[in-house]
C-alpha positions as CSV (number, residue, x, y, z in Angstrom):
1,X,127.4,103.1,79.7
2,X,128.1,104.4,83.2
3,X,125.9,103.1,85.9
4,X,125.0,105.0,89.1
5,X,124.2,103.8,92.6
6,X,122.3,106.1,94.9
7,X,124.1,105.3,98.1
8,X,123.8,105.9,101.8
9,X,127.1,104.9,103.5
10,X,125.2,103.9,106.7
11,X,123.2,101.2,104.8
12,X,124.7,97.7,104.8
13,X,122.6,96.7,101.8
14,X,124.0,99.7,99.9
15,X,127.5,98.9,100.8
16,X,127.0,95.3,99.8
17,X,125.7,96.4,96.4
18,X,128.8,98.4,95.9
19,X,131.0,95.4,96.7
20,X,129.1,93.3,94.2
21,X,129.6,96.0,91.5
22,X,133.3,96.3,92.3
23,X,133.8,92.5,92.3
24,X,132.2,92.3,88.9
25,X,134.5,95.2,87.7
26,X,131.6,97.3,86.7
27,X,132.2,101.0,85.9
28,X,129.8,102.9,88.1
29,X,129.4,106.2,89.9
30,X,128.4,106.5,93.6
31,X,126.0,109.3,94.4
32,X,125.8,109.8,98.2
33,X,122.3,111.4,98.2
34,X,122.6,112.3,101.9
35,X,125.6,114.6,101.2
36,X,124.5,115.5,97.7
37,X,120.7,115.5,97.8
38,X,118.7,114.9,94.6
39,X,117.1,117.9,92.9
40,X,113.4,118.0,92.4
41,X,114.0,117.1,88.7
42,X,116.1,114.2,89.7
43,X,113.4,112.9,92.0
44,X,110.8,113.3,89.2
45,X,113.1,111.3,86.9
46,X,113.5,108.6,89.5
47,X,109.8,108.2,90.0
48,X,109.1,108.2,86.3
49,X,111.7,105.6,85.6
50,X,111.4,103.3,88.6
51,X,110.9,99.6,87.9
52,X,108.2,98.2,90.1
53,X,105.7,99.8,92.5
54,X,106.5,103.5,93.1
55,X,106.0,102.9,96.8
56,X,108.9,100.4,96.9
57,X,111.1,103.5,96.9
58,X,110.1,104.4,100.4
59,X,111.7,102.7,103.5
60,X,108.5,103.0,105.4
61,X,106.2,100.6,103.6
62,X,103.1,102.3,104.8
63,X,101.0,102.9,101.7
64,X,100.5,106.6,101.5
65,X,97.6,108.1,99.6
66,X,100.0,110.0,97.3
67,X,99.6,110.9,93.7
68,X,102.9,111.2,91.8
69,X,103.3,114.9,92.6
70,X,102.7,114.3,96.3
71,X,105.2,111.4,96.2
72,X,107.8,113.5,94.4
73,X,107.4,116.3,97.0
74,X,107.6,113.9,99.9
75,X,110.8,112.2,98.6
76,X,112.4,115.5,97.8
77,X,111.8,116.8,101.3
78,X,112.6,113.4,103.0
79,X,115.4,111.8,101.1
80,X,116.6,109.9,104.2
81,X,113.4,107.9,103.8
82,X,114.4,106.5,100.4
83,X,114.8,102.7,100.2
84,X,118.4,101.7,99.3
85,X,120.3,100.9,97.4
86,X,118.9,102.4,94.2
87,X,120.7,101.4,91.0
88,X,120.4,103.4,87.8
89,X,121.2,101.4,84.6
90,X,121.1,104.4,82.3
91,X,117.4,103.9,81.6
92,X,115.7,102.7,84.8
93,X,116.0,102.9,88.5
94,X,115.9,99.6,90.5
95,X,115.6,99.1,94.2
96,X,118.3,96.4,94.8
97,X,116.9,94.4,97.6
98,X,118.5,92.0,98.0
99,X,121.7,93.6,96.8
100,X,122.5,90.8,94.4
101,X,119.5,91.9,92.4
102,X,121.9,94.4,90.7
103,X,123.5,91.5,88.8
104,X,120.3,91.3,86.7
105,X,120.9,94.8,85.4
106,X,124.7,95.0,84.6
C-alpha cells in the first residue's frame, strides 16, 4: 500500500510528519496541494473519508454553518485554509496534529 501526505512545504507540522515517515522507512507519496491543487472530486473524497469532525480539516476553527456541499466548495476554492498535514492511509484521511499521530496509521 502506498500512503500519501497532503503537504504544504511552509508548514512545520507537515515537514515534521514527513520526517517521521522517512525515519520509519515508510513508502509514501508527497502531494504538494499548493502547487498541485486538489480537484473537486478529490476534495469530495477527502471529506467523505476524513476521520474525525469534518471541520477539523479547516485551519480556521470557526465553525461554519456548512453542509457537505458548501464545505466541499469552500475547501476547493480555499485550499490554503486546509489544516495540515493530512495523511491518507489508502482508506481514510487523517489530520496529523500532532505530527506523530501518523504513527497510529502506518
